[in-house]
C-alpha positions as CSV (number, residue, x, y, z in Angstrom):
1,M,-22.2,-7.2,43.3
2,S,-20.7,-6.2,40.0
3,W,-19.3,-9.7,39.3
4,Y,-22.8,-11.3,40.4
5,R,-24.5,-9.1,38.1
6,H,-22.1,-10.4,35.4
7,R,-22.9,-14.1,36.2
8,L,-26.4,-13.7,36.5
9,E,-26.2,-12.0,32.8
10,R,-24.6,-14.9,31.5
11,D,-26.5,-17.5,33.6
12,L,-29.9,-15.7,32.0
13,T,-28.5,-16.0,28.5
14,R,-27.8,-19.7,28.4
15,W,-31.1,-20.0,30.4
16,R,-33.1,-18.5,27.9
17,A,-31.6,-20.6,25.1
18,E,-32.4,-23.8,27.0
19,G,-36.0,-22.4,27.2
20,W,-35.6,-22.7,31.0
21,V,-36.3,-19.2,31.6
22,S,-38.9,-16.8,29.7
23,E,-38.2,-13.4,28.6
24,A,-40.7,-11.9,30.7
25,G,-39.2,-13.8,33.7
26,A,-35.5,-12.7,32.8
27,S,-36.7,-9.3,32.6
28,A,-38.4,-9.2,36.0
29,I,-35.0,-10.8,37.4
30,R,-32.7,-8.3,36.0
31,A,-35.5,-5.4,37.3
32,D,-35.7,-6.9,40.3
33,L,-31.7,-7.0,41.2
34,K,-31.8,-3.5,39.3
35,S,-34.0,-2.3,42.1
36,R,-31.9,-3.6,44.7
37,G,-29.2,-1.5,44.2
38,S,-25.4,-1.5,45.3
39,A,-24.4,-2.3,48.8
40,F,-21.8,0.3,48.0
41,G,-21.9,3.9,47.0
42,A,-20.0,7.4,47.1
43,A,-22.1,8.6,49.8
44,P,-21.8,5.5,52.4
45,V,-17.9,5.6,51.4
46,F,-17.1,8.9,52.0
47,A,-19.9,9.0,55.4
48,I,-17.8,6.5,56.6
49,L,-14.4,8.1,55.6
50,G,-15.7,11.6,57.5
51,A,-16.7,9.5,60.8
52,V,-12.9,8.2,61.1
53,L,-11.2,11.5,60.0
54,F,-14.0,13.3,62.9
55,G,-12.4,10.9,65.5
56,F,-9.4,11.6,64.4
57,A,-10.4,15.1,64.4
58,V,-11.7,15.1,68.4
59,M,-8.5,13.3,69.5
60,S,-6.1,15.5,68.0
61,F,-8.2,18.8,69.3
62,V,-8.6,17.2,72.9
63,A,-4.8,16.5,73.2
64,A,-3.3,20.1,71.5
65,N,-5.7,21.3,74.2
66,W,-6.0,19.2,77.2
67,T,-3.7,21.4,79.5
68,A,-5.5,24.5,79.0
69,M,-8.8,23.2,80.0
70,S,-10.0,22.3,83.4
71,K,-11.4,18.6,84.4
72,L,-15.1,19.8,84.0
73,V,-14.4,21.1,80.3
74,R,-12.5,18.0,79.2
75,L,-15.3,15.6,80.6
76,G,-18.1,17.7,79.3
77,L,-16.2,18.2,75.6
78,L,-15.8,14.4,75.6
79,F,-19.3,13.7,76.8
80,A,-20.8,16.3,74.9
81,A,-19.1,14.7,71.3
82,L,-20.0,11.1,72.1
83,W,-24.0,11.9,73.0
84,A,-24.2,14.4,69.7
85,C,-22.7,11.4,67.6
86,Y,-25.3,8.5,68.9
87,G,-27.9,11.2,69.2
88,G,-27.5,12.3,65.7
89,A,-27.5,8.6,64.5
90,L,-30.9,8.0,66.0
91,L,-32.3,10.8,63.7
92,L,-30.1,9.8,61.1
93,F,-31.6,6.7,61.3
94,R,-35.2,8.0,61.8
95,R,-35.6,9.5,58.5
96,Q,-33.7,6.4,56.9
97,L,-30.3,8.0,56.2
98,N,-28.8,4.7,57.2
99,A,-25.2,5.6,55.5
100,F,-25.0,8.6,57.4
101,A,-26.3,7.3,61.0
102,H,-23.7,4.0,60.6
103,A,-21.3,7.1,60.2
104,A,-22.3,8.6,63.2
105,V,-22.1,5.5,65.0
106,L,-18.9,4.8,64.0
107,G,-17.9,8.5,65.3
108,G,-19.6,7.6,68.9
109,I,-17.3,4.8,68.8
110,A,-14.1,6.9,67.9
111,V,-15.0,9.3,70.4
112,F,-15.5,6.6,73.2
113,G,-12.3,5.1,72.8
114,A,-10.7,8.4,72.8
115,S,-12.4,9.3,76.1
116,I,-11.3,5.9,77.6
117,M,-7.6,7.1,76.8
118,L,-7.8,10.7,77.9
119,I,-10.2,10.1,81.1
120,A,-7.0,7.4,82.1
121,Q,-4.6,10.4,81.5
122,M,-6.3,12.6,83.4
123,Y,-6.7,10.7,86.6
124,H,-3.6,8.9,86.2
125,M,-5.3,5.7,86.1
126,E,-2.8,2.6,86.0
127,G,-3.6,-1.1,84.9
128,N,-3.1,-3.1,82.1
129,P,-3.2,-1.0,78.6
130,P,-4.8,-3.9,76.9
131,D,-7.8,-3.7,79.4
132,A,-8.7,0.0,78.1
133,V,-8.8,-1.7,74.2
134,L,-11.4,-4.2,75.6
135,M,-13.5,-1.7,77.3
136,W,-13.3,0.2,73.8
137,A,-14.5,-3.2,71.8
138,V,-17.5,-3.8,74.7
139,G,-18.7,-0.2,73.9
140,A,-18.7,-0.7,69.9
141,L,-20.2,-4.3,70.4
142,L,-23.4,-2.6,72.9
143,A,-23.4,0.2,69.8
144,A,-23.7,-2.4,67.3
145,A,-26.4,-4.2,68.9
146,L,-28.4,-1.8,70.1
147,L,-28.3,0.4,66.8
148,K,-27.9,-2.7,64.4
149,S,-24.9,-1.2,62.9
150,N,-22.8,-3.5,60.6
151,P,-19.8,-0.8,60.3
152,A,-19.5,-0.7,64.0
153,L,-19.7,-4.5,64.3
154,A,-16.9,-4.7,62.0
155,A,-15.0,-1.9,64.1
156,T,-15.5,-4.7,67.2
157,F,-13.8,-7.3,65.7
158,V,-11.1,-5.2,64.8
159,L,-10.7,-3.5,68.2
160,L,-10.9,-7.0,69.2
161,A,-7.8,-8.5,66.7
162,V,-5.8,-5.6,68.6
163,W,-6.6,-6.6,72.1
164,T,-5.6,-10.1,71.5
165,C,-2.7,-9.1,69.3
166,Y,-1.9,-6.7,72.6
167,E,-2.1,-8.8,75.2
168,R,-0.3,-11.7,73.6
169,F,3.3,-9.2,72.8
170,L,3.3,-8.4,76.8
171,A,2.6,-11.9,78.2
172,G,4.4,-13.9,75.5
173,A,1.5,-16.5,76.0
174,A,-1.8,-17.8,74.5
175,H,-4.6,-15.1,75.2
176,W,-7.5,-17.6,76.3
177,S,-9.9,-14.5,77.1
178,F,-10.2,-14.0,73.2
179,L,-12.5,-16.8,72.8
180,P,-15.2,-15.8,74.7
181,A,-15.5,-12.5,73.8
182,W,-15.2,-13.6,69.8
183,V,-18.3,-15.8,70.3
184,A,-20.3,-12.9,71.6
185,T,-19.0,-10.9,68.9
186,T,-19.7,-13.6,65.9
187,A,-23.2,-14.2,67.5
188,V,-24.5,-10.8,66.9
189,A,-22.9,-11.0,63.5
190,V,-25.1,-14.4,63.1
191,W,-28.0,-12.2,64.6
192,F,-27.5,-9.6,62.0
193,G,-27.6,-12.4,59.4
194,W,-24.9,-10.2,57.6
195,R,-22.0,-12.2,55.5
196,P,-19.6,-10.1,55.2
197,G,-19.6,-9.6,59.2
198,L,-19.0,-13.6,59.5
199,H,-16.0,-13.4,57.1
200,L,-14.7,-10.7,59.4
201,A,-15.4,-13.3,62.2
202,A,-13.4,-16.0,60.5
203,A,-10.8,-13.9,59.5
204,C,-9.9,-12.4,63.3
205,L,-10.2,-16.1,64.6
206,V,-7.6,-17.2,62.1
207,T,-5.2,-14.5,63.1
208,W,-6.0,-15.9,66.6
209,V,-5.1,-19.7,65.6
210,I,-2.1,-19.5,63.3
211,P,0.2,-18.1,65.6
212,L,-0.9,-20.5,68.5
213,G,1.9,-22.7,68.2
214,Y,4.7,-20.0,69.2
215,L,2.7,-19.4,72.6
216,V,1.6,-23.3,73.5
217,L,3.9,-26.1,75.2
218,D,7.0,-25.6,74.0
219,H,6.7,-23.0,71.4
220,H,6.9,-25.4,68.3
221,A,3.4,-26.8,68.5
222,H,2.5,-26.1,65.3
223,W,1.1,-29.2,64.7
224,I,-2.3,-27.7,66.5
225,V,-2.5,-25.3,64.5
226,I,-2.5,-28.2,61.4
227,V,-4.7,-30.3,63.4
228,I,-7.1,-27.0,63.9
229,G,-7.3,-26.2,60.4
230,I,-7.4,-30.0,58.9
231,A,-10.4,-30.6,61.2
232,A,-12.2,-27.6,60.2
233,A,-11.8,-28.1,56.3
234,F,-13.3,-31.7,57.1
235,A,-15.9,-31.1,59.4
236,A,-16.8,-28.7,56.1
237,A,-16.8,-31.3,53.8
238,A,-18.2,-34.5,55.5
239,A,-20.8,-32.1,56.9
240,G,-21.5,-29.5,54.4
241,P,-25.0,-29.7,53.9
242,A,-26.0,-30.0,57.6
243,I,-23.7,-26.8,58.2
244,D,-25.5,-24.9,55.0
245,R,-29.1,-25.8,56.6
246,R,-28.7,-23.8,59.4
247,L,-26.1,-21.1,58.1
248,P,-24.8,-21.3,54.4
249,A,-21.3,-21.0,55.6
250,S,-19.6,-25.0,54.6
251,A,-17.7,-23.4,51.4
252,A,-16.4,-20.5,53.7
253,I,-15.4,-22.9,56.7
254,F,-13.5,-25.2,54.4
255,A,-11.6,-22.3,52.8
256,Y,-10.4,-21.0,56.1
257,G,-9.7,-24.4,56.9
258,T,-7.6,-25.1,54.6
259,L,-5.9,-21.6,54.7
260,V,-5.0,-22.5,58.4
261,A,-3.6,-25.6,58.2
262,F,-1.3,-24.5,55.0
263,A,-0.1,-21.4,57.6
264,G,0.9,-24.5,60.1
265,L,3.0,-26.6,57.9
266,Y,4.4,-23.3,56.0
267,I,5.7,-21.9,59.3
268,M,7.3,-25.2,60.3
269,Q,8.7,-25.6,57.0
270,F,10.4,-21.8,56.5
271,I,9.3,-19.7,59.5
272,D,9.7,-21.5,62.9
273,R,13.9,-22.1,62.7
274,V,14.4,-18.9,61.4
275,V,12.5,-16.5,63.8
276,L,13.3,-18.5,66.9
277,H,17.1,-19.8,65.9
278,D,17.9,-17.8,63.3
279,I,19.0,-20.9,61.6
280,Q,19.2,-20.0,57.5
281,D,19.9,-24.0,56.5
282,K,19.5,-24.6,52.7
283,M,18.9,-28.7,52.3
284,W,16.8,-31.3,52.4
285,T,16.1,-33.2,55.2
286,P,13.8,-36.1,55.6
287,Q,11.2,-33.2,58.1
288,L,11.3,-31.3,54.9
289,V,10.6,-33.9,52.6
290,L,8.1,-35.1,54.6
291,L,6.3,-31.9,55.4
292,A,6.8,-30.7,51.5
293,V,4.8,-33.7,50.7
294,L,1.9,-33.5,53.1
295,T,1.2,-29.9,52.3
296,L,1.6,-30.8,48.5
297,A,-0.8,-33.4,49.2
298,L,-3.3,-31.0,51.7
299,L,-3.3,-28.6,48.9
300,L,-4.0,-31.3,46.0
301,G,-6.8,-32.6,48.0
302,A,-8.4,-29.1,48.5
303,M,-8.2,-28.3,45.1
304,L,-9.9,-31.6,44.1
305,W,-12.7,-31.1,46.5
306,A,-13.0,-27.4,45.8
307,V,-13.5,-28.2,42.1
308,H,-16.1,-30.8,43.1
309,T,-18.2,-28.7,44.9
310,D,-17.8,-25.2,42.8
311,N,-16.1,-23.7,45.7
312,R,-13.7,-20.9,43.9
313,A,-12.7,-19.4,46.6
314,A,-11.1,-22.2,48.2
315,L,-9.8,-23.2,44.8
316,W,-7.8,-20.0,44.2
317,L,-6.6,-20.1,47.9
318,A,-5.5,-23.4,47.4
319,Y,-3.5,-22.4,43.8
320,G,-1.6,-19.3,45.4
321,A,-0.8,-21.7,48.5
322,F,0.5,-24.3,45.9
323,A,2.7,-21.7,44.1
324,L,3.9,-20.0,47.2
325,E,4.8,-23.6,48.6
326,V,6.9,-24.2,45.6
327,F,8.5,-21.2,45.3
328,S,9.6,-21.3,48.7
329,L,10.9,-24.5,48.5
330,Y,13.1,-23.2,45.4
331,L,14.2,-20.6,47.5
332,K,15.0,-22.7,50.5
333,T,17.1,-25.6,48.5
334,F,18.5,-23.5,46.0
335,G,22.0,-24.5,47.0
336,T,21.0,-28.3,46.6
337,L,19.7,-28.3,42.5
338,L,20.1,-31.9,41.9
339,N,17.7,-33.0,45.0
340,T,15.4,-30.0,44.1
341,S,14.7,-30.8,40.6
342,L,14.0,-34.2,41.7
343,F,11.6,-33.5,44.1
344,F,9.9,-30.9,41.5
345,L,9.9,-33.6,38.5
346,I,8.0,-36.3,41.6
347,A,5.9,-33.3,42.0
348,A,5.0,-32.9,38.6
349,I,4.4,-36.6,37.8
350,M,1.8,-36.4,40.7
351,V,0.6,-33.3,40.0
352,S,-0.2,-34.7,36.1
353,L,-1.4,-37.8,37.1
354,L,-4.2,-36.5,39.5
355,A,-5.1,-34.2,36.1
356,W,-5.5,-36.8,33.6
357,A,-7.5,-39.0,36.4
358,A,-10.1,-35.8,36.9
359,Y,-10.1,-35.5,33.5
360,R,-11.2,-39.7,33.0
361,L,-13.5,-39.0,35.7
362,H,-15.4,-36.2,34.3
363,Q,-15.3,-37.8,30.5
364,R,-17.4,-40.6,32.6
365,K,-19.4,-38.3,34.5
366,A,-20.6,-36.5,31.6
367,P,-22.4,-39.6,29.4
368,T,-23.9,-40.5,32.6
369,E,-25.3,-36.8,33.4
370,A,-26.6,-36.5,29.7
371,A,-28.6,-39.8,29.7
372,P,-32.1,-39.8,30.3
């Protein structure tokens, strides 16, 4: 919000100088922005932290006194704490104390998860441990949907990520059941119209997609990750206006797609052989050269498109990825300095030519836009 305010003040000053906005209009815009306030504050932050600490307190207290209590007392304590949290949340919502209400919902979710684990322990239930995390996530999603709680929805995405990572760790295979659960949770985020929730959904999906190459086909199928990332970025670039008419998400999709494609290429260049075969080779190979060229071309293309569409997130992501790629190439090929210097020289010439071409295009475009 502070970044938005700073940018708006800068734009208002320029618009006033151009005569596009009157002083009264600028004052009205500033007053409206001030009346909305910030989405963050000390009270919501401390309330959420208090809810998290409350959940740990319940789990610790019950665990410490578990053997000294009868089963009936244990169940009664857990259910009482659970309904106290949700009942308190409803009461706080009615009193318009939304920040504290959302904190109470989070407390209820924490108690619900503790109840699942402690009841399973009490009755010696055996089964697939990740299923307990899935049940916890389903309970969090229901709480989020029924109470329209954004923090509860965020907790759901975190639990889904934990669940799928747990399943993959135990099975050593792709966890396809994650996708319908992710779709259902993302649908709730779309229903809420909560933009940070959509970013959480994207981040959750990205963490599922990037390791996919290790879990399908021959366990070297990182080309699938690259294809998925490039397809997402290309779709966002080609159908951006159509996507944004329904949901302003094309810029974010392009950025996340670029991230996924770069991650797949980076794994193929620097991680795959080390992780699976512990091969620490430091030499230029035709495959490395090809992948490096493809990676740099992808990132340069992403930069150009990000500049063209004013997609700052994608631009900074591409900058960071470019720096990481060049630094990793230097470390990997440190022993072959002549070839390394030649590669970097060629890359520098390519980038410089692209910079000159972009500058010439900008110079030609400026007089055209200035013409009546």
